[in-house]
C-alpha positions as CSV (number, residue, x, y, z in Angstrom):
1,X,20.6,-17.0,-22.0
2,X,19.4,-19.1,-19.1
3,X,16.6,-21.4,-20.1
4,X,13.4,-21.6,-18.1
5,X,13.8,-25.0,-16.5
6,X,13.5,-26.9,-13.2
7,X,16.4,-27.0,-10.9
8,X,17.8,-30.5,-10.5
9,X,21.2,-29.9,-8.9
10,X,21.0,-29.9,-5.1
11,X,23.5,-27.7,-3.4
12,X,24.6,-28.1,0.2
13,X,23.5,-24.7,1.5
14,X,24.0,-24.4,5.3
15,X,24.2,-20.6,5.8
16,X,22.3,-17.9,4.1
17,X,22.9,-14.1,4.4
18,X,20.2,-11.6,3.5
19,X,21.2,-8.0,3.2
20,X,18.3,-5.7,4.2
21,X,15.9,-6.2,7.1
22,X,12.9,-4.3,5.7
23,X,9.5,-5.3,4.5
24,X,10.8,-7.9,2.1
25,X,14.1,-9.2,3.6
26,X,12.7,-9.7,7.1
27,X,9.5,-11.7,6.3
28,X,11.1,-13.6,3.4
29,X,14.1,-14.9,5.4
30,X,12.0,-15.6,8.4
31,X,9.9,-18.0,6.3
32,X,13.0,-19.5,4.8
33,X,14.3,-20.2,8.3
34,X,11.0,-21.8,9.4
35,X,10.7,-23.9,6.3
36,X,14.4,-24.9,6.2
37,X,15.3,-25.5,9.9
38,X,18.7,-27.1,8.9
39,X,19.8,-23.8,7.3
40,X,21.2,-20.9,9.4
41,X,19.7,-17.6,8.1
42,X,21.2,-14.3,9.1
43,X,19.5,-11.0,8.1
44,X,21.8,-8.0,8.3
45,X,21.2,-4.3,8.1
46,X,23.1,-1.1,8.8
47,X,20.1,0.3,10.7
48,X,20.9,-0.7,14.3
49,X,17.5,0.3,15.7
50,X,15.7,-1.8,13.1
51,X,17.9,-4.8,14.0
52,X,17.2,-4.3,17.7
53,X,13.5,-4.3,17.0
54,X,13.7,-7.6,15.1
55,X,15.5,-9.0,18.2
56,X,12.7,-7.7,20.5
57,X,9.1,-8.7,21.2
58,X,8.0,-5.6,19.1
59,X,8.9,-6.2,15.5
60,X,9.7,-3.2,13.3
61,X,6.9,-4.0,10.9
62,X,3.4,-5.4,11.2
63,X,2.3,-8.4,9.1
64,X,-0.2,-11.0,10.1
65,X,1.5,-14.2,11.2
66,X,5.0,-12.7,11.0
67,X,5.6,-12.5,14.8
68,X,4.8,-16.2,15.3
69,X,7.2,-17.2,12.5
70,X,10.0,-15.0,13.9
71,X,9.6,-16.2,17.4
72,X,9.6,-19.9,16.4
73,X,13.0,-19.5,14.7
74,X,14.8,-16.5,16.3
75,X,17.9,-17.6,18.2
76,X,17.7,-21.1,16.7
77,X,18.4,-20.8,13.0
78,X,17.3,-17.2,12.4
79,X,19.5,-14.3,13.4
80,X,19.3,-10.5,12.9
81,X,22.6,-8.6,13.0
82,X,24.5,-5.4,12.0
83,X,27.7,-7.4,11.6
84,X,27.4,-7.4,7.8
85,X,31.0,-8.4,6.8
86,X,31.1,-11.5,9.1
87,X,27.6,-12.7,7.9
88,X,28.6,-12.4,4.2
89,X,32.0,-14.1,4.7
90,X,30.4,-17.0,6.5
91,X,27.5,-17.5,4.2
92,X,27.2,-20.2,1.5
93,X,24.6,-18.0,-0.3
94,X,24.1,-14.2,-0.2
95,X,20.9,-12.6,-1.6
96,X,22.8,-10.0,-3.7
97,X,24.9,-9.6,-6.8
98,X,24.4,-12.1,-9.6
99,X,20.9,-13.2,-8.5
100,X,17.6,-11.6,-9.2
101,X,14.8,-13.0,-7.0
102,X,11.9,-10.6,-7.3
103,X,9.2,-10.8,-4.7
104,X,5.5,-10.9,-5.6
105,X,4.2,-10.4,-2.1
106,X,1.2,-8.5,-1.0
107,X,1.4,-6.8,2.3
108,X,-1.2,-8.2,4.7
109,X,-0.8,-11.7,3.2
110,X,3.0,-11.8,2.8
111,X,3.5,-14.8,5.1
112,X,0.8,-16.8,3.4
113,X,2.2,-15.8,0.0
114,X,5.7,-16.9,1.0
115,X,4.6,-20.3,2.3
116,X,2.4,-21.0,-0.7
117,X,3.6,-18.9,-3.6
118,X,2.0,-18.7,-7.0
119,X,5.5,-18.9,-8.4
120,X,9.1,-18.2,-7.5
121,X,11.1,-16.4,-10.1
122,X,14.9,-16.5,-10.1
123,X,17.1,-14.7,-12.6
124,X,20.8,-14.8,-13.0
125,X,23.7,-13.7,-15.0
126,X,24.6,-15.8,-18.1
127,X,28.0,-16.7,-16.5
128,X,28.8,-20.0,-14.9
129,X,28.9,-18.3,-11.5
130,X,25.5,-16.8,-12.1
131,X,24.0,-20.1,-13.2
132,X,25.4,-21.9,-10.1
133,X,23.9,-19.2,-7.9
134,X,20.5,-19.6,-9.5
135,X,20.6,-23.4,-9.0
136,X,21.7,-22.9,-5.4
137,X,18.8,-20.7,-4.6
138,X,16.4,-23.1,-6.4
139,X,17.6,-25.8,-4.0
140,X,16.6,-23.7,-1.0
141,X,13.1,-23.0,-2.3
142,X,12.6,-26.7,-3.3
143,X,12.4,-27.4,0.5
144,X,8.8,-26.4,0.3
145,X,7.9,-25.0,-3.1
146,X,6.8,-27.5,-5.8
147,X,9.3,-27.6,-8.6
148,X,6.8,-26.7,-11.3
149,X,6.4,-23.3,-9.5
150,X,10.1,-22.4,-9.7
151,X,11.0,-20.5,-12.8
152,X,14.5,-19.5,-13.9
153,X,15.3,-16.8,-16.4
154,X,18.0,-14.4,-17.4
155,X,18.4,-11.3,-15.2
156,X,16.5,-8.9,-17.6
157,X,13.5,-11.2,-17.9
158,X,13.3,-11.6,-14.1
159,X,13.5,-7.9,-13.4
160,X,11.1,-6.9,-16.1
161,X,8.6,-9.5,-14.9
162,X,8.4,-7.8,-11.5
163,X,8.0,-4.3,-13.0
164,X,5.4,-5.5,-15.5
165,X,3.4,-7.5,-13.0
166,X,3.0,-4.5,-10.6
167,X,2.4,-2.1,-13.6
168,X,-0.5,-4.4,-14.8
169,X,-2.0,-4.5,-11.3
170,X,-1.7,-0.7,-10.9
171,X,-3.2,-0.2,-14.3
172,X,-6.3,-2.2,-13.3
173,X,-6.8,-0.1,-10.2
174,X,-6.5,3.1,-12.2
175,X,-8.8,1.8,-14.8
176,X,-11.6,1.0,-12.3
177,X,-11.0,4.3,-10.6
178,X,-11.5,6.1,-13.9
179,X,-14.8,4.4,-14.2
180,X,-15.8,5.4,-10.7
181,X,-15.6,9.0,-11.7
182,X,-18.0,8.2,-14.6
183,X,-20.3,6.3,-12.3
184,X,-20.6,9.3,-10.0
185,X,-21.5,11.5,-13.0
186,X,-24.1,9.2,-14.4
187,X,-25.7,7.5,-11.4
188,X,-24.2,4.1,-12.0
189,X,-22.6,2.1,-9.1
190,X,-18.9,1.2,-9.7
191,X,-19.3,-1.9,-7.6
192,X,-22.0,-3.2,-9.8
193,X,-20.0,-2.4,-12.9
194,X,-16.9,-4.1,-11.4
195,X,-18.9,-7.2,-10.7
196,X,-20.3,-7.4,-14.2
197,X,-16.8,-6.8,-15.7
198,X,-15.2,-9.4,-13.4
199,X,-17.5,-12.1,-14.5
200,X,-15.9,-12.0,-17.9
201,X,-13.4,-14.8,-17.7
202,X,-11.1,-12.9,-20.1
203,X,-10.8,-10.2,-17.4
204,X,-11.4,-11.7,-14.0
205,X,-12.4,-10.0,-10.8
206,X,-9.1,-9.3,-9.2
207,X,-7.9,-5.7,-8.5
208,X,-11.2,-4.1,-9.6
209,X,-12.0,-2.5,-6.3
210,X,-12.5,1.3,-6.7
211,X,-10.9,3.4,-4.0
212,X,-9.2,6.6,-3.2
213,X,-6.1,5.3,-5.0
214,X,-3.3,2.8,-4.6
215,X,-0.3,3.2,-2.4
216,X,2.6,1.2,-1.0
217,X,6.2,1.0,-1.9
218,X,5.9,-1.1,-5.1
219,X,3.2,0.1,-7.5
220,X,4.2,3.7,-8.1
221,X,7.9,2.9,-7.9
222,X,7.8,0.1,-10.4
223,X,5.5,1.9,-12.8
224,X,7.8,5.0,-12.7
225,X,10.8,2.7,-13.2
226,X,9.1,1.3,-16.3
227,X,8.4,4.8,-17.5
228,X,12.0,5.8,-17.0
229,X,13.3,2.7,-18.7
230,X,11.0,3.3,-21.7
231,X,12.2,6.9,-22.0
232,X,15.8,5.9,-21.7
233,X,15.3,3.3,-24.5
234,X,13.6,5.9,-26.7
235,X,10.1,4.5,-26.4
236,X,8.2,7.7,-25.6
237,X,4.8,6.3,-26.6
238,X,5.1,3.4,-24.2
239,X,6.4,5.7,-21.5
240,X,3.4,8.0,-21.8
241,X,1.0,5.0,-21.7
242,X,2.3,3.9,-18.3
243,X,2.7,7.4,-17.0
244,X,-1.1,7.8,-17.3
245,X,-1.6,5.0,-14.7
246,X,0.2,7.3,-12.2
247,X,-1.6,10.4,-13.4
248,X,-5.0,8.7,-12.9
249,X,-4.1,7.7,-9.4
250,X,-3.1,11.2,-8.5
251,X,-6.3,12.5,-10.1
252,X,-8.4,10.1,-8.0
253,X,-6.9,11.4,-4.8
254,X,-7.4,15.1,-5.8
255,X,-10.9,14.4,-6.9
256,X,-11.8,12.7,-3.6
257,X,-10.4,15.7,-1.6
258,X,-12.2,18.1,-3.8
259,X,-15.4,16.3,-3.2
260,X,-15.0,16.6,0.5
261,X,-14.4,20.3,0.3
262,X,-17.3,20.7,-2.2
263,X,-19.7,18.8,0.1
264,X,-18.7,20.8,3.2
265,X,-20.2,23.9,1.6
266,X,-17.0,24.7,-0.4
267,X,-14.7,25.3,2.6
268,X,-13.0,23.2,5.3
269,X,-11.1,26.1,6.8
270,X,-11.0,25.6,10.6
271,X,-13.3,22.6,10.4
272,X,-12.4,19.4,12.2
273,X,-12.2,16.3,10.0
274,X,-11.5,12.8,11.3
275,X,-9.2,10.7,9.1
276,X,-9.8,7.0,9.8
277,X,-6.8,5.0,8.5
278,X,-3.4,6.1,7.6
279,X,-1.7,2.9,6.3
280,X,-1.9,2.4,2.5
281,X,-4.0,-0.7,3.0
282,X,-5.4,-2.8,5.9
283,X,-3.4,-5.4,7.8
284,X,-0.1,-3.4,7.5
285,X,1.5,-0.5,9.3
286,X,3.2,0.6,6.0
287,X,2.4,4.2,5.0
288,X,4.7,4.5,2.0
289,X,2.8,6.4,-0.7
290,X,-0.4,6.0,1.2
291,X,-3.3,8.0,-0.2
292,X,-4.1,9.2,3.3
293,X,-0.9,11.3,3.1
294,X,-2.1,13.1,0.0
295,X,-5.7,13.5,1.2
296,X,-4.4,15.0,4.4
297,X,-2.1,17.3,2.5
298,X,-4.9,18.7,0.3
299,X,-7.1,19.2,3.4
300,X,-4.4,20.9,5.4
301,X,-3.7,23.2,2.5
302,X,-7.3,24.3,2.8
303,X,-7.0,25.0,6.5
304,X,-8.7,21.9,7.9
305,X,-7.9,20.5,11.4
306,X,-7.2,16.8,11.0
307,X,-7.7,14.2,13.8
308,X,-6.1,11.0,12.5
309,X,-6.5,7.5,13.8
310,X,-4.9,4.2,12.6
311,X,-4.7,1.0,14.7
312,X,-1.2,0.0,13.5
313,X,0.6,3.2,12.4
314,X,2.6,4.8,15.2
315,X,2.1,8.5,16.0
316,X,5.7,9.3,15.1
317,X,5.3,7.8,11.6
318,X,2.2,9.9,10.8
319,X,4.0,13.0,11.9
320,X,7.1,12.2,9.8
321,X,5.0,11.5,6.7
322,X,3.0,14.7,7.0
323,X,6.0,16.8,7.9
324,X,7.8,15.9,4.6
325,X,8.7,19.1,2.7
326,X,6.6,17.9,-0.3
327,X,3.6,17.5,1.9
328,X,3.5,20.4,4.3
329,X,5.3,23.6,5.1
330,X,6.4,25.4,8.3
331,X,4.2,24.5,11.3
332,X,1.2,23.1,9.4
333,X,1.4,19.7,11.1
334,X,1.8,21.1,14.6
335,X,-1.1,23.5,14.1
336,X,-3.5,21.3,12.1
337,X,-2.9,17.7,13.0
338,X,-3.8,15.7,16.1
339,X,-3.1,12.0,16.4
340,X,-6.0,10.3,18.2
341,X,-5.8,7.2,20.4
342,X,-9.1,5.7,19.2
343,X,-11.6,6.3,16.4
344,X,-14.2,7.8,18.7
345,X,-11.8,10.4,20.0
346,X,-11.0,11.3,16.4
347,X,-14.7,11.7,15.5
348,X,-15.7,13.7,18.6
349,X,-16.9,17.1,17.5
350,X,-15.9,16.5,13.8
351,X,-17.7,18.0,10.8
352,X,-16.8,14.9,8.7
353,X,-15.4,11.4,8.9
354,X,-13.1,10.3,6.1
355,X,-12.3,6.6,5.7
356,X,-8.9,6.2,3.9
357,X,-7.9,2.7,4.9
358,X,-10.2,-0.4,4.7
359,X,-9.6,-1.7,8.2
360,X,-12.3,-4.2,9.1
361,X,-12.9,-2.5,12.5
362,X,-14.4,0.6,10.8
363,X,-17.4,-1.6,9.8
364,X,-18.0,-2.4,13.5
365,X,-17.9,1.1,15.0
366,X,-20.9,2.5,17.0
367,X,-22.0,5.1,14.4
368,X,-24.9,6.2,16.6
369,X,-22.4,7.2,19.3
370,X,-20.2,8.9,16.7
371,X,-23.2,10.8,15.2
372,X,-24.3,12.2,18.5
373,X,-21.0,13.8,19.1
374,X,-20.4,15.2,15.6
375,X,-21.3,18.6,14.4
376,X,-24.4,18.7,12.1
377,X,-24.9,18.0,9.3
378,X,-22.6,15.0,9.9
379,X,-20.8,13.7,6.8
380,X,-19.1,10.4,6.1
381,X,-16.7,10.1,3.1
382,X,-16.0,6.5,2.4
383,X,-12.9,6.3,0.3
384,X,-12.7,2.5,0.5
385,X,-16.3,1.3,0.1
386,X,-16.1,-0.4,3.5
387,X,-19.6,0.8,4.6
388,X,-21.6,-0.3,1.6
389,X,-23.8,-2.6,3.6
390,X,-24.6,0.1,6.2
391,X,-25.8,3.0,4.0
392,X,-29.5,2.7,5.0
393,X,-28.7,2.4,8.6
394,X,-26.3,5.4,8.5
395,X,-28.8,7.5,6.7
396,X,-31.5,6.7,9.2
397,X,-29.1,7.8,12.0
398,X,-28.7,11.1,10.1
399,X,-25.4,10.8,8.2
400,X,-24.8,12.3,4.8
401,X,-22.9,9.6,3.0
402,X,-20.5,10.2,0.1
403,X,-18.7,7.2,-1.4
404,X,-16.4,6.3,-4.3
405,X,-18.2,5.5,-7.5
406,X,-21.8,5.9,-6.4
407,X,-24.4,8.5,-5.6
408,X,-25.8,7.1,-2.3
409,X,-28.9,9.3,-2.2
410,X,-30.5,12.0,-4.3
411,X,-31.8,13.6,-1.0
412,X,-28.8,15.8,-0.3
413,X,-28.4,18.5,2.2
414,X,-28.1,21.6,0.1
415,X,-24.6,22.8,-0.8
416,X,-23.0,24.8,-3.5
417,X,-24.2,23.8,-7.0
418,X,-22.1,21.0,-8.5
419,X,-21.5,23.1,-11.6
420,X,-19.3,25.5,-9.7
421,X,-15.6,25.5,-10.1
422,X,-14.1,23.1,-7.4
423,X,-12.1,24.5,-4.6
424,X,-8.9,23.6,-6.3
425,X,-8.0,22.3,-9.8
426,X,-8.2,18.6,-10.3
427,X,-5.2,18.9,-12.6
428,X,-2.9,20.5,-10.1
429,X,-2.4,20.3,-6.4
430,X,-4.2,23.1,-4.5
431,X,-2.5,26.4,-4.0
432,X,-1.1,27.2,-0.6
433,X,-3.4,29.5,1.4
434,X,-1.8,32.9,2.1
435,X,-0.7,33.3,5.7
436,X,-2.6,35.8,7.7
């Protein structure tokens, strides 16, 4: 077993090859190139269009600060290529095989995280080759990361650390989201509850933001990997424990969609609904496992006409996500979905506005302008609690506000009694509406 220790052997690394030019490989190696100008970094991928985008002014992914980093190094000591074999053969170090170097990046702050990480974790095989590779990678990171922040472990410890870290973070989100449902039933405010909980130093205030649910490529994937691993190792109780984190996230999405339908007089058929935000979180164009996809699915299945706006997600990506066989059928997207060029266009003539991503710009919109052009009564469903400071103003304008984890006002426009059965089960996805 490799001991957890500081790397003291400096290797002469002149050329690095990273296989994979996605959300992790691209930003990580761009920062390595910037922080280590004497090292030639080549990022390779079989996807030619992705490599072409990395070599163009329009990068394939959006991340604050990434474009500046790439442009400062590209063509000097940072290269993007589809010539995988040559890059591997020429490299002194390849990010593959005997090494485990899990990333703990948060999209939206990835560049900052890479330049000033909480820790760097490197795991390797217990062979001499594996240990030499670990120490070689340590030597690269030591160019800018303090030695005390670089941890080395065996491969299993490294990989499980990544799974466990994301599982713990996802668990906290599901935990506060479960409390948000209780707050709505009792009249409590989940933000006040979260503040009180977070002041307990044993708990802390991170990842206690109630919302319509977590998304992204890591949380669900890593929790499900943990569930699979526990089942494979005959630990069913542990598997069921972590599966509940995913189940609660799914429940939160269905519960939010059901609340929209319930508030709109128990039907959204042929009603226009503006969806503001499609990325899974702000400051990224990533839509993987975005809650917006699932909210859109549930509303489409009930016959709603969706007008979707996101400042960083391309139209083509939204269409691809919603056209997935597990999300929609036949011509649902072409019939029911319109991609808007700005938020005002999306809200024009809408019955309701649904905020699914916490983009800062949504706090700055001209809501008087939006209200004038909406159908009445005009509803706002805030799935990210971005409008908390505007509730009084919005109600004065005339909006009916519904938000996660709080009853905004007891003066509601009448609708079907809350005791009625919701439009679709909160335990199962809504049934498909029969074609006419």
